[in-house]
KOLSE-501923 format. One record per atom (N, C-alpha, C): x, y, z; atom name; residue in three letters. Coordinates in nm, 2 decimals. Each point is the difference from the previous one (the first is absolute). Layout:
# KOLSE-501923
<atom c1="X" c2="Y" c3="Z" atom="CA" type="ALA"/>
...
This chain:
# KOLSE-501923
<atom c1="-3.41" c2="-6.31" c3="-2.91" atom="N" type="MET"/>
<atom c1="0.09" c2="-0.15" c3="0.03" atom="CA" type="MET"/>
<atom c1="-0.11" c2="-0.10" c3="0.06" atom="C" type="MET"/>
<atom c1="-0.06" c2="0.02" c3="0.05" atom="N" type="ARG"/>
<atom c1="-0.09" c2="-0.12" c3="0.03" atom="CA" type="ARG"/>
<atom c1="-0.10" c2="0.01" c3="-0.11" atom="C" type="ARG"/>
<atom c1="-0.02" c2="0.07" c3="-0.06" atom="N" type="LYS"/>
<atom c1="-0.09" c2="-0.07" c3="-0.13" atom="CA" type="LYS"/>
<atom c1="0.02" c2="-0.05" c3="-0.09" atom="C" type="LYS"/>
<atom c1="0.18" c2="0.04" c3="0.02" atom="N" type="ARG"/>
<atom c1="0.10" c2="-0.08" c3="-0.16" atom="CA" type="ARG"/>
<atom c1="0.00" c2="-0.16" c3="0.08" atom="C" type="ARG"/>
<atom c1="-0.02" c2="-0.01" c3="0.15" atom="N" type="LEU"/>
<atom c1="0.03" c2="-0.14" c3="0.07" atom="CA" type="LEU"/>
<atom c1="-0.15" c2="-0.09" c3="-0.05" atom="C" type="LEU"/>
<atom c1="-0.07" c2="0.07" c3="0.05" atom="N" type="PHE"/>
<atom c1="-0.15" c2="-0.09" c3="-0.03" atom="CA" type="PHE"/>
<atom c1="0.07" c2="0.03" c3="-0.19" atom="C" type="PHE"/>
<atom c1="-0.04" c2="0.07" c3="-0.06" atom="N" type="ALA"/>
<atom c1="0.02" c2="-0.02" c3="-0.14" atom="CA" type="ALA"/>
<atom c1="0.06" c2="-0.10" c3="-0.02" atom="C" type="ALA"/>
<atom c1="0.15" c2="-0.03" c3="0.03" atom="N" type="ALA"/>
<atom c1="0.08" c2="-0.08" c3="-0.03" atom="CA" type="ALA"/>
<atom c1="-0.05" c2="-0.18" c3="0.07" atom="C" type="ALA"/>
<atom c1="-0.08" c2="0.04" c3="0.12" atom="N" type="LEU"/>
<atom c1="-0.06" c2="-0.12" c3="0.04" atom="CA" type="LEU"/>
<atom c1="-0.07" c2="-0.03" c3="-0.07" atom="C" type="LEU"/>
<atom c1="-0.13" c2="0.07" c3="-0.06" atom="N" type="ALA"/>
<atom c1="-0.17" c2="-0.08" c3="-0.08" atom="CA" type="ALA"/>
<atom c1="0.10" c2="-0.03" c3="-0.10" atom="C" type="ALA"/>
<atom c1="0.08" c2="0.06" c3="-0.02" atom="N" type="ALA"/>
<atom c1="0.08" c2="-0.06" c3="-0.17" atom="CA" type="ALA"/>
<atom c1="-0.02" c2="-0.11" c3="0.04" atom="C" type="ALA"/>
<atom c1="0.12" c2="-0.04" c3="0.05" atom="N" type="TRP"/>
<atom c1="0.03" c2="-0.18" c3="-0.03" atom="CA" type="TRP"/>
<atom c1="-0.13" c2="-0.07" c3="0.09" atom="C" type="TRP"/>
<atom c1="-0.02" c2="0.02" c3="0.10" atom="N" type="LEU"/>
<atom c1="-0.20" c2="-0.06" c3="0.01" atom="CA" type="LEU"/>
<atom c1="-0.02" c2="-0.05" c3="-0.12" atom="C" type="LEU"/>
<atom c1="-0.06" c2="0.08" c3="-0.05" atom="N" type="LEU"/>
<atom c1="-0.05" c2="-0.03" c3="-0.18" atom="CA" type="LEU"/>
<atom c1="0.12" c2="-0.07" c3="-0.02" atom="C" type="LEU"/>
<atom c1="0.11" c2="0.02" c3="-0.04" atom="N" type="VAL"/>
<atom c1="0.08" c2="-0.06" c3="-0.13" atom="CA" type="VAL"/>
<atom c1="0.01" c2="-0.17" c3="0.13" atom="C" type="VAL"/>
<atom c1="0.00" c2="-0.01" c3="0.11" atom="N" type="ALA"/>
<atom c1="0.05" c2="-0.13" c3="0.06" atom="CA" type="ALA"/>
<atom c1="-0.15" c2="-0.06" c3="-0.02" atom="C" type="ALA"/>
<atom c1="-0.21" c2="0.14" c3="0.00" atom="N" type="ALA"/>
<atom c1="-0.06" c2="-0.13" c3="-0.02" atom="CA" type="ALA"/>
<atom c1="-0.10" c2="-0.06" c3="-0.15" atom="C" type="ALA"/>
<atom c1="0.10" c2="0.05" c3="-0.11" atom="N" type="VAL"/>
<atom c1="-0.02" c2="-0.01" c3="-0.15" atom="CA" type="VAL"/>
<atom c1="0.10" c2="-0.14" c3="-0.02" atom="C" type="VAL"/>
<atom c1="0.14" c2="0.07" c3="0.09" atom="N" type="VAL"/>
<atom c1="0.16" c2="-0.16" c3="-0.09" atom="CA" type="VAL"/>
<atom c1="-0.04" c2="-0.09" c3="0.08" atom="C" type="VAL"/>
<atom c1="-0.12" c2="-0.02" c3="0.14" atom="N" type="SER"/>
<atom c1="0.03" c2="-0.13" c3="0.10" atom="CA" type="SER"/>
<atom c1="-0.11" c2="-0.04" c3="-0.08" atom="C" type="SER"/>
<atom c1="0.04" c2="-0.15" c3="-0.01" atom="N" type="PRO"/>
<atom c1="-0.07" c2="-0.10" c3="-0.07" atom="CA" type="PRO"/>
<atom c1="-0.11" c2="-0.05" c3="0.07" atom="C" type="PRO"/>
<atom c1="-0.16" c2="-0.05" c3="0.00" atom="N" type="THR"/>
<atom c1="-0.12" c2="-0.04" c3="0.00" atom="CA" type="THR"/>
<atom c1="-0.01" c2="-0.15" c3="0.00" atom="C" type="THR"/>
<atom c1="-0.06" c2="-0.06" c3="0.09" atom="N" type="SER"/>
<atom c1="-0.04" c2="-0.10" c3="0.03" atom="CA" type="SER"/>
<atom c1="-0.11" c2="-0.07" c3="0.14" atom="C" type="SER"/>
<atom c1="-0.05" c2="-0.07" c3="-0.05" atom="N" type="SER"/>
<atom c1="-0.12" c2="0.00" c3="0.03" atom="CA" type="SER"/>
<atom c1="-0.02" c2="-0.09" c3="0.12" atom="C" type="SER"/>
<atom c1="-0.07" c2="0.02" c3="0.11" atom="N" type="ALA"/>
<atom c1="-0.03" c2="0.01" c3="0.15" atom="CA" type="ALA"/>
<atom c1="0.08" c2="-0.20" c3="-0.01" atom="C" type="ALA"/>
<atom c1="-0.07" c2="-0.01" c3="-0.07" atom="N" type="LYS"/>
<atom c1="0.04" c2="-0.18" c3="0.04" atom="CA" type="LYS"/>
<atom c1="0.14" c2="-0.07" c3="0.01" atom="C" type="LYS"/>
<atom c1="0.05" c2="0.04" c3="-0.10" atom="N" type="GLU"/>
<atom c1="0.14" c2="0.01" c3="-0.03" atom="CA" type="GLU"/>
<atom c1="0.09" c2="0.10" c3="0.14" atom="C" type="GLU"/>
<atom c1="-0.04" c2="0.10" c3="0.04" atom="N" type="ASP"/>
<atom c1="0.13" c2="0.10" c3="0.11" atom="CA" type="ASP"/>
<atom c1="-0.05" c2="-0.08" c3="0.14" atom="C" type="ASP"/>
<atom c1="0.10" c2="-0.11" c3="0.01" atom="N" type="LYS"/>
<atom c1="0.08" c2="-0.04" c3="0.15" atom="CA" type="LYS"/>
<atom c1="0.10" c2="0.04" c3="0.11" atom="C" type="LYS"/>
<atom c1="-0.11" c2="0.03" c3="0.06" atom="N" type="PRO"/>
<atom c1="0.15" c2="0.09" c3="0.10" atom="CA" type="PRO"/>
<atom c1="0.13" c2="-0.10" c3="-0.05" atom="C" type="PRO"/>
<atom c1="0.10" c2="0.05" c3="0.03" atom="N" type="VAL"/>
<atom c1="0.17" c2="0.00" c3="-0.06" atom="CA" type="VAL"/>
<atom c1="0.06" c2="-0.04" c3="0.21" atom="C" type="VAL"/>
<atom c1="0.00" c2="-0.08" c3="0.04" atom="N" type="PRO"/>
<atom c1="0.03" c2="-0.05" c3="0.05" atom="CA" type="PRO"/>
<atom c1="0.19" c2="0.15" c3="0.04" atom="C" type="PRO"/>
<atom c1="0.00" c2="0.10" c3="0.12" atom="N" type="PRO"/>
<atom c1="0.15" c2="0.05" c3="0.00" atom="CA" type="PRO"/>
<atom c1="0.09" c2="-0.11" c3="-0.04" atom="C" type="PRO"/>
<atom c1="0.12" c2="-0.01" c3="-0.08" atom="N" type="LYS"/>
<atom c1="0.12" c2="-0.04" c3="0.01" atom="CA" type="LYS"/>
<atom c1="0.07" c2="0.00" c3="0.16" atom="C" type="LYS"/>
<atom c1="0.04" c2="0.17" c3="0.02" atom="N" type="LEU"/>
<atom c1="0.06" c2="-0.02" c3="0.20" atom="CA" type="LEU"/>
<atom c1="-0.04" c2="0.07" c3="0.05" atom="C" type="LEU"/>
<atom c1="-0.02" c2="-0.09" c3="0.16" atom="N" type="LYS"/>
<atom c1="-0.07" c2="0.06" c3="0.05" atom="CA" type="LYS"/>
<atom c1="0.05" c2="0.08" c3="0.13" atom="C" type="LYS"/>
<atom c1="-0.02" c2="0.03" c3="0.07" atom="N" type="VAL"/>
<atom c1="0.03" c2="0.09" c3="0.15" atom="CA" type="VAL"/>
<atom c1="0.10" c2="-0.14" c3="0.03" atom="C" type="VAL"/>
<atom c1="0.16" c2="0.09" c3="0.05" atom="N" type="GLY"/>
<atom c1="0.10" c2="-0.11" c3="-0.01" atom="CA" type="GLY"/>
<atom c1="0.06" c2="-0.09" c3="-0.03" atom="C" type="GLY"/>
<atom c1="-0.02" c2="0.00" c3="-0.12" atom="N" type="ASP"/>
<atom c1="0.02" c2="-0.05" c3="-0.16" atom="CA" type="ASP"/>
<atom c1="0.21" c2="0.07" c3="-0.02" atom="C" type="ASP"/>
<atom c1="0.02" c2="-0.06" c3="-0.05" atom="N" type="THR"/>
<atom c1="0.14" c2="0.06" c3="-0.02" atom="CA" type="THR"/>
<atom c1="-0.03" c2="-0.03" c3="-0.12" atom="C" type="THR"/>
<atom c1="0.09" c2="0.19" c3="-0.02" atom="N" type="ALA"/>
<atom c1="-0.04" c2="0.01" c3="-0.18" atom="CA" type="ALA"/>
<atom c1="0.15" c2="-0.07" c3="-0.07" atom="C" type="ALA"/>
<atom c1="-0.08" c2="0.03" c3="-0.16" atom="N" type="PRO"/>
<atom c1="0.09" c2="-0.11" c3="-0.09" atom="CA" type="PRO"/>
<atom c1="0.12" c2="0.10" c3="-0.03" atom="C" type="PRO"/>
<atom c1="0.05" c2="-0.03" c3="-0.06" atom="N" type="ASP"/>
<atom c1="0.08" c2="0.03" c3="-0.04" atom="CA" type="ASP"/>
<atom c1="-0.03" c2="0.08" c3="-0.14" atom="C" type="ASP"/>
<atom c1="0.03" c2="0.18" c3="-0.07" atom="N" type="PHE"/>
<atom c1="-0.02" c2="0.03" c3="-0.05" atom="CA" type="PHE"/>
<atom c1="0.14" c2="0.16" c3="-0.07" atom="C" type="PHE"/>
<atom c1="-0.01" c2="-0.03" c3="-0.13" atom="N" type="LYS"/>
<atom c1="0.17" c2="0.14" c3="-0.01" atom="CA" type="LYS"/>
<atom c1="-0.12" c2="0.10" c3="-0.07" atom="C" type="LYS"/>
<atom c1="0.08" c2="0.13" c3="0.00" atom="N" type="LEU"/>
<atom c1="-0.04" c2="0.07" c3="-0.05" atom="CA" type="LEU"/>
<atom c1="0.08" c2="0.13" c3="0.04" atom="C" type="LEU"/>
<atom c1="-0.01" c2="0.10" c3="-0.13" atom="N" type="GLN"/>
<atom c1="0.13" c2="0.07" c3="-0.02" atom="CA" type="GLN"/>
<atom c1="-0.10" c2="0.17" c3="0.08" atom="C" type="GLN"/>
<atom c1="0.16" c2="0.06" c3="0.08" atom="N" type="TYR"/>
<atom c1="0.02" c2="0.10" c3="0.00" atom="CA" type="TYR"/>
<atom c1="0.07" c2="0.14" c3="-0.08" atom="C" type="TYR"/>
<atom c1="0.00" c2="0.06" c3="0.03" atom="N" type="PHE"/>
<atom c1="0.10" c2="0.14" c3="-0.05" atom="CA" type="PHE"/>
<atom c1="0.06" c2="0.10" c3="0.06" atom="C" type="PHE"/>
<atom c1="0.14" c2="-0.05" c3="0.00" atom="N" type="ASP"/>
<atom c1="0.05" c2="0.08" c3="0.19" atom="CA" type="ASP"/>
<atom c1="0.05" c2="0.13" c3="-0.04" atom="C" type="ASP"/>
<atom c1="-0.02" c2="0.08" c3="-0.10" atom="N" type="GLY"/>
<atom c1="0.03" c2="0.06" c3="-0.06" atom="CA" type="GLY"/>
<atom c1="0.12" c2="0.03" c3="-0.15" atom="C" type="GLY"/>
<atom c1="0.02" c2="-0.12" c3="-0.02" atom="N" type="SER"/>
<atom c1="0.13" c2="0.02" c3="-0.15" atom="CA" type="SER"/>
<atom c1="-0.10" c2="-0.10" c3="-0.07" atom="C" type="SER"/>
<atom c1="-0.03" c2="-0.14" c3="0.06" atom="N" type="ASP"/>
<atom c1="-0.03" c2="-0.13" c3="-0.05" atom="CA" type="ASP"/>
<atom c1="-0.13" c2="-0.06" c3="0.05" atom="C" type="ASP"/>
<atom c1="-0.01" c2="-0.09" c3="-0.08" atom="N" type="LEU"/>
<atom c1="-0.12" c2="-0.13" c3="0.04" atom="CA" type="LEU"/>
<atom c1="0.10" c2="-0.05" c3="0.00" atom="C" type="LEU"/>
<atom c1="-0.08" c2="-0.12" c3="0.15" atom="N" type="LYS"/>
<atom c1="0.10" c2="-0.10" c3="0.10" atom="CA" type="LYS"/>
<atom c1="-0.14" c2="-0.09" c3="0.03" atom="C" type="LYS"/>
<atom c1="0.08" c2="-0.11" c3="0.00" atom="N" type="ASP"/>
<atom c1="-0.15" c2="-0.10" c3="0.06" atom="CA" type="ASP"/>
<atom c1="0.04" c2="-0.08" c3="0.14" atom="C" type="ASP"/>
<atom c1="-0.13" c2="0.00" c3="0.07" atom="N" type="VAL"/>
<atom c1="-0.01" c2="-0.03" c3="0.16" atom="CA" type="VAL"/>
<atom c1="-0.05" c2="-0.06" c3="0.05" atom="C" type="VAL"/>
<atom c1="0.00" c2="-0.12" c3="0.06" atom="N" type="THR"/>
<atom c1="-0.09" c2="-0.13" c3="0.00" atom="CA" type="THR"/>
<atom c1="0.01" c2="0.03" c3="0.16" atom="C" type="THR"/>
<atom c1="-0.16" c2="-0.10" c3="0.03" atom="N" type="LEU"/>
<atom c1="-0.05" c2="0.07" c3="0.17" atom="CA" type="LEU"/>
<atom c1="0.10" c2="-0.16" c3="0.03" atom="C" type="LEU"/>
<atom c1="0.10" c2="-0.13" c3="-0.04" atom="N" type="SER"/>
<atom c1="0.03" c2="-0.05" c3="0.06" atom="CA" type="SER"/>
<atom c1="0.15" c2="0.06" c3="0.08" atom="C" type="SER"/>
<atom c1="0.01" c2="0.17" c3="-0.08" atom="N" type="GLN"/>
<atom c1="0.15" c2="0.03" c3="0.04" atom="CA" type="GLN"/>
<atom c1="0.02" c2="0.04" c3="0.11" atom="C" type="GLN"/>
<atom c1="-0.16" c2="0.03" c3="0.00" atom="N" type="TYR"/>
<atom c1="-0.03" c2="0.07" c3="0.21" atom="CA" type="TYR"/>
<atom c1="-0.08" c2="-0.13" c3="0.07" atom="C" type="TYR"/>
<atom c1="-0.03" c2="-0.10" c3="-0.04" atom="N" type="ARG"/>
<atom c1="0.00" c2="-0.13" c3="0.05" atom="CA" type="ARG"/>
<atom c1="0.05" c2="-0.03" c3="0.20" atom="C" type="ARG"/>
<atom c1="-0.05" c2="0.06" c3="0.04" atom="N" type="GLY"/>
<atom c1="0.12" c2="-0.06" c3="0.14" atom="CA" type="GLY"/>
<atom c1="0.06" c2="0.10" c3="0.08" atom="C" type="GLY"/>
<atom c1="0.05" c2="0.15" c3="-0.06" atom="N" type="LYS"/>
<atom c1="0.04" c2="0.11" c3="0.01" atom="CA" type="LYS"/>
<atom c1="-0.08" c2="0.04" c3="-0.01" atom="C" type="LYS"/>
<atom c1="-0.07" c2="0.12" c3="0.05" atom="N" type="LYS"/>
<atom c1="-0.11" c2="0.05" c3="-0.05" atom="CA" type="LYS"/>
<atom c1="-0.10" c2="0.05" c3="-0.02" atom="C" type="LYS"/>
<atom c1="-0.09" c2="0.08" c3="0.05" atom="N" type="ASN"/>
<atom c1="-0.13" c2="-0.02" c3="-0.11" atom="CA" type="ASN"/>
<atom c1="-0.06" c2="0.08" c3="-0.04" atom="C" type="ASN"/>
<atom c1="-0.06" c2="-0.07" c3="-0.05" atom="N" type="VAL"/>
<atom c1="-0.06" c2="0.06" c3="-0.22" atom="CA" type="VAL"/>
<atom c1="-0.12" c2="0.06" c3="0.02" atom="C" type="VAL"/>
<atom c1="-0.05" c2="0.10" c3="-0.05" atom="N" type="VAL"/>
<atom c1="-0.15" c2="0.09" c3="-0.02" atom="CA" type="VAL"/>
<atom c1="-0.02" c2="0.01" c3="-0.12" atom="C" type="VAL"/>
<atom c1="-0.10" c2="-0.06" c3="-0.03" atom="N" type="LEU"/>
<atom c1="-0.03" c2="0.03" c3="-0.15" atom="CA" type="LEU"/>
<atom c1="-0.11" c2="0.08" c3="-0.03" atom="C" type="LEU"/>
<atom c1="0.02" c2="0.08" c3="-0.04" atom="N" type="ALA"/>
<atom c1="-0.15" c2="0.16" c3="-0.03" atom="CA" type="ALA"/>
<atom c1="-0.02" c2="0.05" c3="-0.13" atom="C" type="ALA"/>
<atom c1="-0.10" c2="0.00" c3="-0.04" atom="N" type="PHE"/>
<atom c1="0.00" c2="0.01" c3="-0.12" atom="CA" type="PHE"/>
<atom c1="-0.14" c2="0.15" c3="0.01" atom="C" type="PHE"/>
<atom c1="0.06" c2="0.09" c3="-0.09" atom="N" type="TYR"/>
<atom c1="-0.03" c2="0.14" c3="0.02" atom="CA" type="TYR"/>
<atom c1="-0.08" c2="0.04" c3="-0.13" atom="C" type="TYR"/>
<atom c1="-0.10" c2="-0.05" c3="-0.03" atom="N" type="ILE"/>
<atom c1="-0.10" c2="0.06" c3="-0.08" atom="CA" type="ILE"/>
<atom c1="-0.02" c2="0.08" c3="-0.14" atom="C" type="ILE"/>
<atom c1="0.06" c2="0.12" c3="0.10" atom="N" type="PHE"/>
<atom c1="0.03" c2="0.14" c3="-0.08" atom="CA" type="PHE"/>
<atom c1="0.17" c2="0.09" c3="-0.02" atom="C" type="PHE"/>
<atom c1="0.07" c2="-0.12" c3="0.05" atom="N" type="ALA"/>
<atom c1="0.14" c2="0.06" c3="0.00" atom="CA" type="ALA"/>
<atom c1="0.07" c2="0.05" c3="-0.11" atom="C" type="ALA"/>
<atom c1="0.04" c2="0.11" c3="-0.01" atom="N" type="PHE"/>
<atom c1="0.08" c2="0.04" c3="-0.13" atom="CA" type="PHE"/>
<atom c1="-0.03" c2="0.01" c3="-0.09" atom="C" type="PHE"/>
<atom c1="-0.15" c2="-0.02" c3="-0.01" atom="N" type="THR"/>
<atom c1="-0.12" c2="0.00" c3="-0.12" atom="CA" type="THR"/>
<atom c1="0.00" c2="0.17" c3="-0.06" atom="C" type="THR"/>
<atom c1="0.08" c2="0.14" c3="0.11" atom="N" type="GLY"/>
<atom c1="-0.06" c2="0.08" c3="0.03" atom="CA" type="GLY"/>
<atom c1="-0.13" c2="0.09" c3="-0.03" atom="C" type="GLY"/>
<atom c1="-0.03" c2="-0.08" c3="0.00" atom="N" type="GLY"/>
<atom c1="-0.23" c2="0.03" c3="0.06" atom="CA" type="GLY"/>
<atom c1="0.02" c2="0.04" c3="0.18" atom="C" type="GLY"/>
């Protein structure tokens, strides 16, 4: 299990290194973050699968009603 995970991570890093654009150090300027702690999140739309169909959901549907946590799982549902 660990070998497969390590191999998948190594392959991903290799692909990322090859695909990523290269630029000179002069052109690299730090980009200020667009959002800061405490800022209101911009509205966005995602699709989710409810077991039988894909449905759209937006952040504005929950604004002022519920707390929303958005999490990303790198290897979720990959079988690795």
